[in-house]
N, C-alpha and C positions, 0 to 999 in steps of 0.2 A: 504494500500500500504506500502511495506517495506521501511525503510529509504534509503537503497541502491537503490531501484527502483526509489524512488522519486528523489534522487540525480542525477541519470543517465538521467531520462526523463527531469528534469529541465535543466540539462547541455546541452543536445542535442537540446532542443527547444530554449534555450536562446542563443546558439551559433550564431544563425542566427538572431538572432535578429541582429550594429551599435551603442596674447601676446603684445609684444610691450612695450614701456616705459610708462606705465600708473601707477597711484598711487595705483590702485586696480587691481588685476589680473582679467582676463576676466570672470572667473567662479563665481566671487563675484559681478559682475556688472549685473544689469538688462538690457536686450537688449531693443532696441528701440521698443516702442509699436506701431510704425507706421504700417499701413496696406499697402499691396502692391498696385500698380496701378491696376485698374480694368482690368481683363484679356479679357473680351468680351464686345464689343460695342453693340451687339445685340445677338439674339439667335445663339449660336455657332454651327458650323458643327462638325462632328466627327474629321476631320483633325485639326480644331482649338483646340479642347480639347486635342488631342494627343500631339500637338506641345507645348501647355502650360505646361502640366504635365511633359513631357520629358525635356523641357528646364530648368525647376527648378531643376530637378534631376541631369542633366548633368553639372550644374554649381558647384556641390559639388564633388570635387575630394577627399577631406579628411575632417574629422569632428572630433571634440573632445569636451568633457565636463568633468569637474572634480568636479561637484556638482550636481549629480543626485540622485534620490531615487528610489529604486527598491522594489516593494511590491509584494510578492507572497502569495497566500492564505495559512494560517497556519504557516507562517514564519515571524519573526519580520522584520520590514522595514530595508533595507540595504542601506547604503551610497555607491554610485557607481561612478566610473570613467569609461568613455567609449571613445574609439577612433576607427576610421574607415578610411580606405584608399582604393580607388578602385584599383584593382577589388575584392580582397579577404582578405585584411588585416583587422583584427578586434580584439579588446581587451576590455573585460569587467572585471573590478576588483571591488569587493564589500566587505564591512565590516560593522559590527554592529555599530562601532564608531571608532574614530581615535586611541583609546587606546587598542582595542581588537585584532587588526591584521586582515588579510584577511580571509574572509569566503568563497570567490568564486573567481575563476580565469578562465575565458573562453577566448579563442583566436583562431585566424586563420591567416595563411599566405599563400603564393602561393602554398606551398607543402602540408600542413596538418592543421588540427584543433585539439584543445585540450580543456579539461575542468577538473577542480579540485574543489571539495567541501570539505572543512576542516572537517566537522563533519560526513563524510561518514563512515558507519559502517565497510566498507572494504577499508581503505585508499588507494587511487590510483590517479595518473594523467592519465586520459583516453585520448587517442588520436587516430587519423586515418588519413591516407593520402587521399586526395580528390579522387585520382584515384582508390583507393581500396574500399572506402566507398560505392560507387554507387551500388555495387553488393554483399555486405556482409550481413549476417543475421541481424546485428544491424540496417540496413537500414529500417527494418520493423517498427521500433519505430517512424519513421518520414514519414508520408504519403504525404509530400509535399517537393519539392526540397528545401534544406537548404538555398540556396542563395535567395529564395523568401521572407524569413522572414525579410530581411533588408528593404523590402517595408514598414513594419509597422512603421519605423522611418519617413515615409513620402517621402522616396526616391523611388517613383514608376516610373517604366519605361514601357511604352506601346510599345512593340516590333512591328514594322511595319510588320514583317513576320507572326505575329499571326493574328487570325481572331477577329475583334472587331465589335461591333454594338452599336448604340446609336447616340447621347445622348437622353435619355428619361428623361423628367422633373419629378422630385420628390419633393414633398413639405416637408419642406419649403426650397427653394433656393438651391436645389441640382440637379445635373445631374447624371444619371446612365449610365455607360459604361460597357458592358458585353464583356468579352474576353474568347476565347477558346484557351487554352495553352497546347501544347503537353508535355507529360511527360512519363517516362518509365512505368507508371501504367495506361496509357490511358489519354485522354484529360481531363485537369482540367478546371473548370469554375471560373473565377474571376469576381465578381461584384464590381466595383469601383464607389463610390459616390463622386463626385467632387463638390466643392463649385461653384455655378452658376455665382457668381460675380467675385471671385478672382482666381478661378481655382486650388486651392489646394486640395489635397486628404483628404477627411474627413472620409470615412469609406471604408473598404474592407471586402469582404466575399468570401471565397474560398470553392469550392465544388469538390469532386472527380468525376470520370466517372459515378458513380452510383447515383450521386445527394446528397451524404452525406456531411454535413457541416464539414469542416476540421478546419477552422480558421475564426474568426471574429476580426477585429481590428477597433478601433474608436479613432480618435485623436482630440485634442482640444488645446486651447491657442496658436493658430498660431501667429507667429511674423515674421515681415519682417526685414531682415538684409540688409539695404540699400546699403552698400558698395559692398556686394557680389551679390545683387539683388536676394536673396534667401529667400523663406518662409519656416519655419520649425515649426512643432508642438512641444509643450513643455509639453503636457500631452498625454500619449498613454495608451490605455486599450486594452488588447489582451485576447481573450478566445480561447483556443486550444482544439480541439477534444471534443466539448461540448456533454455531454450525453454518452461518452465512458469511459471505465475503466481508461484510461490515461488522462482524462480531467484535465485541470488546467486553471488558469487565473492569469494574472499579470498586474501591472501598472508600468509605468516609468514616473517619473516627472523630468524635467530638468529645471535648473535655466537659463542657457545660453549656447549656443554653440560657439565654435571657428570654423569658417568655412574656409577651405582651408589652415589651418596651424596646425601644431602639435608641442607640446613642448616635451622636453626630448630627450633621445636617441632612435630614431625610430628603429634602428637595434635590440636593446634589447626589445623594445615594441612588436615587431612581432616575438619574439623567445619563444618557449615553455619552461616553467620554469622547473627546476630540484629542487624538494622539498624533503628535508630529511624526510625519513619515509613514503614517498608516491611513490611507484614504478610506472613506466610508464607501462600502459596496452593498447595494441593495440586492439581496439574493432573491427577492420576489420580482425584480424587474424582468421584463420579457427577454432582454438580451443576456441575462445571466444563465450560464450553463453549469449545473452541478458537476463536480468532478466525479469520475467513475473510480470507485475504490476496488482494488484487487484483494484477493484472499490474504489473510495473515499467514505467516510461516507456520506450517504444521496443521493448518485448518483444513478440514474436509469440505467437500462440496455438497454434502447432504445435510439438509436442515432437519432437526427433530420434528416429527409429525405425530399428532394425536391418533391413536388407534383404539377403536372400541374394544372392550373386553380384556385389555391388558391390565397390569398392576396399576393401582391408583397413583397418579402423579398429576393429575389435573382434575377436571370434573370427574365425579365419582364414576368408576368403571372405565376410566381412560388411562392411557399411559403414553410413553414416548418410545419410538424406535429411533435409533441413532446409528450413524457410522462410528466405528471405534475412533476415527480420527477427530470426531467432534467432541469427544469426552473431555478434552482438556478444559473446555469452557463450561460445559453443562455440569461437570463435577466440581466446579470452582469452589474451593474451600468448604466442602461439606454439603453441597447440594445433593450428593448421592448420585447413584446411577439411575437416570430416569426410567430406563426399561424395567427396573425392579421397584420403582417407586422411590421417593425421596428419603434420605436419612435425616430424620428430624432431630 
């Protein structure tokens, strides 16, 4: 894959991704390790699970961390600052160290989104207006609605207008909720695995209308912020398009979140930067042509596909067939072998 292609795909995928008078700033303090109250007194109904998951998400109007680590396969670990505010404001700044300057700037506001990679072979600040991006050629690089990727931060919302089924008990201590979600490309299927005791989102697996796996996300190190009554994951692993030419995986580790407060100038925070030597390029413009990415080294050409009747790794009664050469990504850090079902 070319350097430019890698930068563009990382930027697009990463886009959607999400004080007070103390002696130490919030991002240097370890959050309380308290567990949340138990969410379910007995076996929950579908309505119980939907209420619990949505209530946690809706308590988070804004979010910030200034001490995160972003790891992408083949790239040195980056120190990252992340801020998010409902409904569309997002900013991710990353650098190798405090001495090297920014390597990555990704953001979004109500009007547009942008991304910038310092070491791009064709230096640019790429951007697109939300209204233009939905039907532009660059949209082909992202087979899932961009706003859905914020779910990987644990901020999952189960829309009552969508079709949901479950919960189905999965061992150990997980409940499976399967959702059918309309999209311009046909209905998507999201398999959400929720902790059966505390109700937080533990895993997500997204499939397209043909049953191909688009995204798998797994979260851990959940911590309860008592004042805000919010549970957040502090370790997130994401595998994107496993087995396909544009496949990639990344981790995000967070020390602590500030919930429902932001520091600094928020007007500047949600403004696309102007960077000398990096012209702005509208990827939704008719003349823009998305780069074609080649396969990663060692990647197979066969994408995982849902197959009825195999071991459960997706909607109940479904599993994944895969080429052995795709296992590097689909087995990424504990996802398990999909053909046998996930290792929870």
